[in-house]
Structures are given as C-alpha cells and as structure tokens.
C-alpha positions in Angstrom: 95.4 -6.7 98.8 92.3 -6.6 96.6 90.7 -3.2 97.5 87.9 -3.6 95.0 86.9 -6.9 96.6 86.8 -5.2 100.0 84.8 -2.3 98.5 82.3 -4.6 96.9 81.9 -6.7 100.0 81.1 -3.5 101.9 78.7 -2.2 99.1 76.8 -5.5 99.0 76.5 -5.8 102.7 77.7 -9.4 102.6 80.1 -10.2 105.5 83.2 -12.3 104.9 81.9 -15.2 107.0 78.7 -15.3 104.9 80.6 -15.2 101.6 82.8 -18.0 102.9 79.7 -20.1 103.6 78.3 -19.4 100.2 81.6 -20.4 98.6 82.0 -23.5 100.8 85.4 -22.4 102.0 86.9 -21.6 105.4 86.6 -18.0 106.7 90.4 -17.8 107.2 91.1 -18.8 103.6 88.7 -16.1 102.4 90.3 -13.5 104.7 93.7 -14.4 103.2 92.3 -14.0 99.7 90.7 -10.6 100.5 93.9 -9.3 102.1 96.1 -10.6 99.2 98.0 -13.3 101.1 96.5 -16.1 98.9 95.6 -16.3 95.3 92.1 -17.7 94.7 91.8 -20.4 92.1 89.9 -19.6 88.9 86.7 -21.3 90.1 86.7 -19.3 93.4 87.4 -16.0 91.6 84.5 -16.6 89.2 82.1 -17.6 92.0 83.0 -14.6 94.1 82.4 -12.3 91.1 79.1 -14.0 90.5 77.9 -13.7 94.1 79.0 -10.0 94.3 77.6 -9.4 90.7 80.6 -7.6 89.4 83.4 -8.0 86.8 85.9 -10.6 87.9 88.9 -8.7 86.4 87.9 -5.5 88.2 87.3 -7.3 91.5 90.7 -8.9 91.5 92.8 -5.9 90.5 95.6 -5.7 93.0 96.4 -2.5 94.9 100.0 -2.5 93.8 99.2 -3.0 90.1 96.7 -0.1 90.1 99.4 2.3 91.4 102.1 1.3 88.9 103.1 3.9 86.4 104.1 2.6 83.0 107.8 3.1 82.4 107.2 4.9 79.1 104.9 7.5 80.7 107.4 9.2 83.0 108.2 12.7 82.1 111.7 14.1 82.4 112.1 17.4 84.2 114.8 19.8 83.2 116.0 22.3 85.8 
C-alpha cells in the first residue's frame, strides 16, 4: 500500500475516479495502484506526482519499507 498516496489524495480533495480520468486510466487500475496491488509505470508515477504536486519518491514510499528497521541498528539487550 502507498499510504502517502492515500494521504495526498485526501489532502488534495481529488477523488480516485477524478484522478483516474485525469490520468486516462481505468478507476480499477488506479485503485490497485493506490492499494499496492499494482506497480505504476514510471510515466504514471510521474503524472500522479505532478497532478498531486508532491515529490514522486515520497508519494510512492511503501508502507512496509517505511517500517523496516535497518539490520545494523538493532540494539542487543543484556539481562
């Protein structure tokens, strides 16, 4: 899932069906992209970021990658 994409859609007030129209794609395809079931191609990613007026990289940060803790940063606990 792309939580930043969902957040920016809400902030902008643009509904998914309107964004799909602006992109020239089917609403179901856009829904799959928003919910993380499909990867948008680079042109669609850039166009969505342009329409929503935000950074493309931030917009398409996945929920699971945002929660990952780097392996080297774990602290050992001694009991």
